[in-house]
N, C-alpha and C positions, 0 to 999 in steps of 0.2 A: 504494499500498500504505500503511496506517496504521501510522506510525511508533511510536505508542503500544502497538500491539498485538503481544505477542511471541509468540501463539500460532504465527506461521509457522514460529518456530525450535524447536518442541518437538522436533526430532529432537536437539538442544543439550541438552536438560533432563538427561539420564544424566551430562553433563559439569560439572552442577552440584551434584553431591551430596558434593563434597569438604571443606565445611565451612570453607574459606579465605574469609572474608567480602570482604575486601580483592578476593581475585581475582573472586569472585562479582559485585562490584558493577561492576568492569571488562567483565565478561562481558555485564552489563545494558548498560552503555554502549556497548559494541561493536554490540550487537545493536539499539540505537536510533539508533545512528547511523553504520550501515555504509556509508551512501552518501557520507558525509563523508571527508577526507582524515584518517587516524588515523595516529599516529604512536606508536611506542614510548615516546620520551620523554615525549610528552603524557601518553599513557595511565597510565605509571608516576609521574608527577607529580601526577595526579589522585587516586591513592591514597597518596601521599607515600612511595613506596619508591624507593631507586636503581633505575637503568636495570638491571643486572644480576640484582639481587635480585627484581626484578619478573618477569623473563624467566624465572628459576629457578622462581620459586614457580609461575608461570602454568603452565610445562610439569608441573612434578610434579602441580598440580591438575587440570588438564584434559587431559593426555598431548599437547597440540599445542602448538607454538610460538605465540607471539601472530600472527604473520604467517600462520601455518595457518589458525588460528581465523578471524581476519578473513577470510580468503578463503574458507574453508568457510560462514561466514554468507553472504557475498555470492554464492556459488555456489547455496547454499539458497533465497534470495531469488529468484534468475533462475529456478530449477526453480519455485517457487511461482508467479511472476507467469507463466511459459507454460503452467500447468497451469490457468489461468482457463477457464472455460466460455466 
């Protein structure tokens, strides 16, 4: 799967209309690097927020916890891969 192509994650587009640019940046980072080991501490540092503040803002913006979002991106990726002709 082309890691630069985000169209496989279009199911998450509705969760990106929140207007929080820092959280949007993390969402894009997760979708580009879902195969990597992603930690909450690393993601929060990426956008310059304390871990707890980051987790609160992420949940408020996306309605998912960070871990749930990562898991859902990975599950969606698997579904897309198994749906290939």
